[in-house]
N, C-alpha and C positions, 0 to 999 in steps of 0.2 A: 404886677397887676393882681388885684384881689379877685377872688372867686365870686361870681355872680350868684346870689341866692335865688333859686327857682321860685317863681310866683306861687303864692298860696301856701308856702311852707313857713311856719313861724320859726324865727331864729332863737336858738337857745345856745348860749356860749358854752354850756357844759356838754351838750349832746347835739352837735351839728350833723344833720343828715348827710350821709354819703351817697351820692348819686352814682348808680352803676353805669357802665359804658353803653348799655342798650338804650339809654336816653338819647343817644345820637343815632346817626344812620348806620344800618347794618348792610354791608355789601354782600348781596347774595352770591356773587361770583367767588369772593374770597372765602365765604362760609362754605360753599360747595367744595372748594379745593380741600379744605380741612376735613370735610366729611369723607371725601374720596380717599384721602390719605389715611384716615382712620379705618376705613373699610379694607384697604390694602394691607393693613397690619394684621389681619386675622387669617390664620392658616388652617382653621378647623375645616376639614373636608365636608362635613355635614352642613355647614352654613355658607360655603362659598357660592353655591347657586343662589341662595337668598340674597347675599350681598351683591352678587352680579345683577340679579333682577331688580333689586331695589335701588342700587346705587351705581355700580361700575358701568352698567350698560347705558347710562344716561349722560348726556353732554353738559347738563346744567341742573341747578337746583329746581328751576321752574319745570323742566321736563320730568324730573324724577318725582316731584310732588304731584304733578298731574297724573302720572302713571300710578302712583301710590293710592291716590283717592279713587281712581278708576278700579284698581285691583281690589281695594277694600270694599267699596260700595256697589260694585257691579253685581248684577243678578240676572235672572231670566227676563225680567222686565226691561232692564237697560244693561246691555252687555258691557263688559269691562272696557273693551277698546273704544266703544262708542262713548262711554262716560269719560274716559281719559281724554278723548278728542274734544268733548264738550268743555271739560275743565281747562284745557289749553286755550280754547276760544275765549273763555271767561278771563283767563290771565292776559290774553292779548288785548281784550277790551279794557281791562283795569289792572295794569301792572302793579299798582299799589297793593293788591292782594298778596302778591309774591313777596313784596318788601315787608308786609306785616307778618307773613308766615316766617320769614327769616328772623325777624325781631322776636317773635314768640319762641322760636327754637333757642335763641341765645339766652332769653330770659329763663327758660327751663334749666339750662346748665348752670346759670348763676345762682338760682334759688334752691334747686333740688340737690341735697347732698348725696343722693344715690346716683347722680348723673355725672359720670367722669368724662364723657365725650358727647359728640353730636349725633353719632350713628345710632346710639341706643334710643333716644327720644324720637328721632326721625322715623325709625322703622317700627318701634314697639310701643310707644306711649299712646294709648287710646285717647287720653285727654287732649293731646296735641292733634291727633287725627280728627277728633270731633270738632275742634275749633276751626281747623282748616276746611273741613267739609262745610261747616256753617258759613264760612266766608264766601264760598262758592254759592251756597243756597241763598245767602243774603243778596248777592248780585242778581241771581235769577228772580228772586221775589220782587225786586225793584225794576225788573226789565220784562214784566208781563209774562213770566213763566212760573207762576205761583204753584201749579200742580207739580212741576218737576222739582221745585224747591221743597215742597212738602214731602215728596218722595225721598229726597236726600235726608231730610230731617227724620223720617220714619226709619230709613236704613241705619242712620247713626244710633237711633234709640235701640233698634234691634241688636246691632253689632257691638256697640260700645257702652250701652246703658247710660248714655248721655243724651238728654233731650233739650236742644236749643232751638227755639222757634226762629225761623229765618228772618222774621221782621225785627227781632231784638237787635240792639246796637252794641257791638263790642269794639273796644279800642285795640291798641297794640300792646304787646308784651303781656299777654294774658296767660296765666298758668292755671290749668285744671289739674291739680295734683291727684293722681290715681284715677279720677274721673267718674268712677262708678256712682250712679244714682244722682248725678247733678241734673237739675231741671232749671231752665232759664226761660221765663215766660215771654209772651209776644211783645209787650211794651217795656221790657226791662232794658236798662242801660248799664253797661260796664265801661267805665272810662279806662284810660291807659293804666298799666302797671298794677292790675288787680290779680290777686291769688285766691283761688277757691280750692278747698279740699273736698274729699268725697262726700256724697250725700247732701250737698247744699241745695236748697230750693229757693229760687227767687220767683215767688208765686203771687197769685191774687188772693182775695179774701172771700170770694163768692162768685155770683153770676154777674157782677158789674161788667159793663162794657167800656171801651175807651181806654184811657191811660190808667192802668190798674196795677202795674208791677213796679218793683223797686228800682231806684236809681243809685248805683254804686259808684262813688266818686274815686278819684285817682288814689292808688297806693293802698287800697283797703285789703285786709286779710280776713277771710271768712273761714272759720274752723269747721271741722268735719261734722256733718249732720245738722248744721244750723239751718233754720227756716226763717226766711225774711219775707214777710207777706204784706201786700198792699202797695199803693203808690206813695212810698215813703223814701227818704233819702238817707243813705249811709255816707256820712261826710268824709271828705278827703282824709286819708291816713287813719281811719278808724279801724278797730279790731273787734271782731265778733267771735266770742268764745264758742268752742265745740258744743253742739247740742242746744244752743240758744234758740229761743223763739222770739223774733224781733217783730213787733207790731207798731212801733213808733220810730220816727226818725232819730238817727244817732248823730250827735255833733261831731265835727272834725276832731281827729287826734284824741279820741277817747276809746276806752275799752268797755264793751258790754258783755254780760254773761247772764245765763239763767233763763227761767220760764215763768213769767215773761222777762225778757232781758232788761237789765238795769245797769247803769253806769257804775263801774268800780274803779278804785285806785285813782292815781293822779294822771293828769293829762300829759301825753308824751309829745315829742316833736319830730319823730322819724316816721317813715312810711313802712309799716310792718310787712307789707307784701314783699319787700325786698329781703328782709331778714328771715321771714317765716317763723318768727318768734311768737309762740302761742302761750307763753307764760303770762300770768297776771302781772300788772304793773305794781309798783310799791303802793301799799294801802295807806291812805292818809287819815284813817280813823280807826278806832277800836270799839268793838261792840261788847 
């Protein structure tokens, strides 16, 4: 039986895209067992308590994630245990949030060469924590609890230096690598399998109201410090170079760099978010 080509990906007989396993379903139960096994392998007496509180004391991925968000974002306004209970209620109302969180975690391990296990990103990666906190805030935003959603957004901004408006739309398998300085505006859209590095802004261009932020399609890689402004589209499989200022839509499977950003090199056929390859493509012209 021949392999089915995913919709929207151009076929190139020389460079056929390799689809990672997270394109399928991730079983949170199996993932949690692997996380627990990883935590049990650490014998450092100074972190045993941390691993117990964060992992071993919990019966499931869902419970541990709720406790983690509560512990990270809790403050005098909303206590840790009350926030953890709220997050559990959100997970009960929408179990797909837990499935998306599991897929995000697997995507980090696949794409980040500094990640050798699942324990590390689950406990320590603020980009991951910010996305999962956003997912809870997004549910609250759409269920008439906007002030609480904005409180979680504010706490994420304070603690993680990641500012994601709860009304933004994020898909699955999202990687915020390092996370620091990422801003995602209210009407932004990030489809599945997007990777962003630190300092990325998905912003507006002024005081316009309504739909005013970028739409980032599947498999896009956005380099460190890139600024993408306005209601423009970054096409599927596109790559935005570090430090670029993007003010116009980017066609699918192309690379843009510079200020203002311009297309460079030849069109590619893979999804750069999977490989995290930030090099320029082959140049098809000489100046």
